[in-house]
C-alpha positions in Angstrom: -76.0 -76.4 -250.8 -76.3 -76.7 -247.0 -79.2 -74.2 -247.0 -81.0 -76.2 -249.7 -80.6 -79.5 -247.7 -81.8 -77.8 -244.5 -84.9 -76.5 -246.2 -85.7 -79.9 -247.7 -85.4 -81.5 -244.3 -87.8 -78.9 -242.8 -90.2 -79.4 -245.7 -90.2 -83.2 -245.3 -90.7 -82.9 -241.5 -93.6 -80.6 -242.2 -95.3 -83.3 -244.2 -95.3 -85.6 -241.2 -96.0 -83.0 -238.5 -98.8 -81.1 -240.2 -96.9 -77.9 -240.8 -98.3 -75.8 -243.6 -96.6 -73.5 -246.0 -97.6 -70.7 -243.6 -95.9 -72.2 -240.6 -92.7 -72.7 -242.7 -93.0 -69.1 -243.8 -93.1 -67.9 -240.2 -89.8 -69.7 -239.5 -88.2 -67.6 -242.3 -89.3 -64.0 -241.6 -87.1 -62.7 -244.5 -89.2 -64.6 -247.1 -91.8 -62.6 -249.1 -95.3 -62.8 -247.5 -97.8 -64.9 -249.5 -100.7 -62.5 -249.5 -101.1 -58.7 -249.7 -102.4 -58.1 -246.1 -99.7 -60.2 -244.4 -98.0 -57.8 -241.9 -100.6 -55.1 -242.9 -103.2 -55.6 -240.2 -102.3 -52.7 -237.9 -105.2 -50.2 -237.6 -107.3 -52.3 -240.1 -111.1 -52.0 -239.7 -112.1 -54.9 -242.0 -111.0 -56.7 -245.1 -113.3 -58.2 -247.7 -112.5 -59.7 -251.1 -113.4 -62.4 -253.6 -109.8 -63.7 -253.0 -107.8 -64.6 -249.9 -106.0 -61.6 -248.5 -104.1 -62.8 -245.5 -102.1 -66.0 -245.0 -103.4 -66.8 -241.5 -107.0 -66.5 -242.5 -108.7 -69.9 -242.6 -112.4 -69.0 -242.8 -114.7 -68.8 -245.8 -114.8 -66.0 -248.4 -118.5 -65.7 -248.7 -121.9 -67.1 -247.7 -124.5 -67.3 -250.5 -128.2 -67.9 -250.7 -129.6 -70.0 -253.5 -132.8 -68.4 -254.9 -134.4 -71.7 -256.0 -134.9 -73.0 -252.4 -133.3 -70.3 -250.1 -130.6 -72.7 -249.0 -127.4 -71.1 -247.7 -123.7 -72.2 -247.9 -120.2 -70.9 -247.2 -117.5 -71.0 -249.9 -113.7 -70.8 -249.6 -111.2 -70.4 -252.3 -109.6 -72.4 -255.1 -105.9 -72.9 -255.8 -105.8 -69.6 -257.6 -106.8 -67.8 -254.3 -110.1 -66.7 -255.8 -113.4 -67.8 -254.3 -114.3 -71.3 -255.6 -116.6 -70.5 -258.5 -116.7 -74.1 -259.7 -118.1 -75.2 -256.4 -120.6 -72.3 -256.4 -121.8 -73.2 -259.9 -122.2 -76.9 -258.9 -124.2 -75.9 -255.8 -126.4 -73.3 -257.4 -127.3 -75.6 -260.4 -128.3 -72.7 -262.6 -130.1 -70.7 -259.9 -129.3 -67.1 -259.1 -127.4 -66.6 -255.9 -127.3 -63.7 -253.4 -124.8 -62.5 -250.8 -125.8 -63.3 -247.2 -122.3 -62.7 -245.7 -119.0 -61.3 -247.0 -116.5 -62.5 -244.5 -114.0 -60.2 -242.8 -110.4 -61.5 -243.2 -108.9 -59.0 -240.8 -109.3 -61.2 -237.7 -111.8 -58.7 -236.2 -114.9 -60.7 -237.3 -116.6 -57.6 -238.7 -118.5 -59.4 -241.4 -120.7 -57.6 -243.9 -124.1 -59.1 -243.6 -127.6 -59.0 -245.0 -130.1 -61.4 -243.5 -133.2 -60.0 -245.3 -133.4 -61.9 -248.5 -135.1 -59.1 -250.5 -132.2 -56.8 -249.7 -129.3 -59.2 -250.5 -127.0 -58.1 -253.5 -126.8 -60.6 -256.3 -123.5 -62.5 -256.7 -122.2 -63.1 -260.2 -119.9 -66.2 -260.5 -117.5 -65.0 -263.2 -114.8 -67.7 -263.2 -111.9 -65.3 -263.1 -113.4 -62.2 -261.6 -116.5 -62.8 -259.4 -118.4 -59.9 -257.9 -121.7 -58.8 -256.5 -123.9 -55.9 -257.3 -126.9 -54.2 -255.7 -130.1 -53.6 -257.5 -130.2 -49.9 -256.8 -133.5 -50.2 -255.0 -132.8 -51.6 -251.5 -129.8 -54.0 -251.5 -126.9 -53.5 -249.1 -124.5 -55.2 -246.7 -123.9 -54.0 -243.2 -120.9 -54.1 -240.9 -122.2 -54.2 -237.2 -120.0 -52.5 -234.6 -121.0 -50.9 -231.3 -120.4 -47.3 -232.4 -120.8 -47.7 -236.2 -118.7 -45.4 -238.3 -116.9 -44.1 -235.2 -115.3 -47.5 -234.7 -114.1 -48.1 -238.3 -112.6 -44.6 -238.6 -110.7 -42.6 -236.1 -113.8 -41.2 -234.4 -115.5 -40.2 -237.6 -112.4 -38.4 -239.0 -109.4 -40.3 -240.5 -109.8 -43.5 -242.5 -108.7 -45.2 -245.7 -110.8 -47.3 -248.1 -109.3 -49.3 -250.9 -111.8 -51.0 -253.2 -112.2 -52.7 -256.5 -115.5 -51.4 -257.9 -117.4 -51.0 -261.2 -118.9 -47.5 -261.4 -122.4 -46.8 -262.7 -124.3 -43.6 -263.3 -127.1 -43.3 -260.7 -127.9 -41.0 -257.9 -126.5 -43.4 -255.3 -124.5 -43.9 -252.2 -121.9 -46.7 -252.8 -120.7 -47.1 -249.2 -120.5 -45.5 -245.8 -123.0 -43.7 -243.6 -125.2 -40.6 -244.2 -127.8 -38.6 -242.3 -128.5 -35.4 -244.3 -125.2 -33.5 -244.4 -123.5 -35.6 -241.7 -121.8 -38.4 -243.6 -118.7 -40.5 -244.4 -119.5 -41.8 -247.8 -118.9 -41.9 -251.6 -120.8 -42.0 -254.8 -119.3 -44.2 -257.6 -120.7 -42.3 -259.6 -123.5 -39.8 -259.1 -125.9 -39.2 -262.0 -123.6 -36.5 -263.5 -120.8 -39.1 -263.7 -118.8 -37.4 -261.0 -117.3 -39.5 -258.3 -117.8 -37.9 -254.9 -116.1 -38.5 -251.5 -117.5 -36.9 -248.4 -115.6 -38.0 -245.3 -117.4 -35.6 -242.9 -119.9 -32.8 -243.0 -121.0 -32.1 -246.6 -120.2 -30.3 -248.7 -116.5 -29.6 -248.7 -115.0 -27.6 -251.6 -112.7 -30.5 -252.6 -114.9 -33.6 -253.0 -115.2 -34.9 -256.6 -113.7 -35.6 -259.9 -115.3 -36.5 -263.2 -115.3 -40.3 -263.7 -117.0 -40.6 -267.1 -114.1 -42.6 -268.6 -114.7 -45.4 -266.0 -118.4 -45.7 -266.4 -119.3 -49.5 -266.2 -115.5 -50.3 -266.0 -113.8 -52.1 -263.2 -111.1 -50.0 -261.4 -109.3 -49.6 -258.1 -110.4 -46.7 -256.0 -108.7 -45.4 -252.9 -110.3 -42.9 -250.5 -108.3 -41.3 -247.7 -109.2 -38.8 -245.0 -106.2 -37.4 -243.2 -106.5 -35.1 -240.2 -106.6 -32.2 -242.6 -107.3 -33.4 -246.2 -109.6 -35.5 -248.3 -107.9 -37.6 -251.0 -109.3 -39.7 -253.9 -107.4 -42.0 -256.2 -108.3 -44.2 -259.1 -106.1 -46.8 -260.8 -103.2 -45.9 -258.6 -103.3 -42.2 -259.6 -104.3 -39.3 -257.4 -107.4 -37.5 -258.6 -107.8 -34.9 -255.9 -106.2 -33.9 -252.6 -107.5 -30.9 -250.8 -108.2 -29.4 -247.4 -111.3 -30.8 -245.6 -112.7 -27.9 -243.5 -116.4 -28.8 -242.8 -115.9 -31.0 -239.8 -115.9 -34.7 -239.0 -118.7 -37.2 -239.2 -120.4 -37.4 -235.8 -123.2 -40.0 -236.3 -123.0 -43.6 -235.2 -124.7 -45.5 -238.0 -123.2 -48.8 -239.1 -121.0 -48.8 -242.1 -122.7 -50.2 -245.2 -121.7 -51.4 -248.7 -124.1 -50.7 -251.7 -125.6 -47.9 -249.6 -124.6 -45.2 -247.1 -126.7 -46.3 -244.1 -128.9 -43.6 -242.7 -131.8 -41.6 -244.1 -130.9 -41.6 -247.8 -133.6 -44.2 -248.5 -133.9 -43.5 -252.2 -130.2 -43.7 -252.9 -129.1 -47.3 -252.9 -126.3 -48.4 -255.2 -125.9 -50.6 -258.2 -122.1 -50.3 -258.0 -120.4 -53.7 -258.5 -117.8 -54.8 -255.8 -115.0 -57.3 -255.8 -112.8 -56.1 -252.9 -113.1 -53.7 -250.0 -110.4 -53.0 -247.5 -110.7 -50.3 -244.8 -108.3 -48.9 -242.2 -109.3 -46.6 -239.3 -106.4 -44.2 -240.0 -104.8 -42.5 -243.0 -102.2 -45.3 -243.6 -98.8 -44.5 -245.0 -98.7 -43.9 -248.8 -96.2 -46.7 -249.3 -98.7 -49.1 -247.8 -101.7 -48.2 -249.7 -99.7 -48.0 -252.9 -98.4 -51.5 -252.4 -102.0 -52.8 -251.9 -103.1 -50.8 -254.9 -100.4 -52.3 -257.1 -101.1 -55.8 -255.9 -104.8 -55.6 -256.5 -104.4 -54.0 -259.9 -102.0 -56.8 -260.9 -104.0 -59.6 -259.4 -107.3 -58.6 -261.0 -105.8 -57.6 -264.3 -107.1 -54.0 -264.2 
């Protein structure tokens, strides 16, 4: 009873002092964090989603361009933690909208940006599950860092990507960097319906699994490069895990989404994306599995 009264007093004081639920949460460290990336920002490279991922983040989710007049606007999230689709629909007034900026929620300000209007992926304001998708011709978003892929991985070697994506069947690079065989990238899927993951010099013996069953289906994909192995998972299940022996990625191109930035100019993606989280290390399995389970549950996969 005493604990209940104390909590009520703190809650009432918060109403008068401007405390938020976040500030109360931080006074009770044993309480469950409110969002999946709370206390999971160590070694993070960037964090993008159509929902809020981290309780201390107070910026927008996305910046869109309206095709009817090229006006741009930032949008935050609704009470359901998903980007405010109702506000977007009101603003766009029936016009198509395109992604200018997907905001980084990691605190590192590594936003995914495309300022060239003809290269901006189209945003689809599904009320419960919004997403964007490239046209497969020249659309992509770019994360600008001084040393490109070297900054968002451990010097072109280790890294972890956890993404909600809808696979297609096209000769495409869905994310990363690529100059000829030197790459850190994935195909979701290639034209043969195999999903490929190449976190270093191509082509390693362990690099793909057949993903026909997921064609045009939303699923969660996890890609991990350890110091020795390449690992791919879908739907929370491991699909391959084998030695990577061909060497690390050594180029310095910026990381891209809907393309692997480099010289693969004919291989842009029409993969759909809803969430994209990256770490510069091979994070602990307990951590990526917790993120996987949360994302699968939240998005109803």
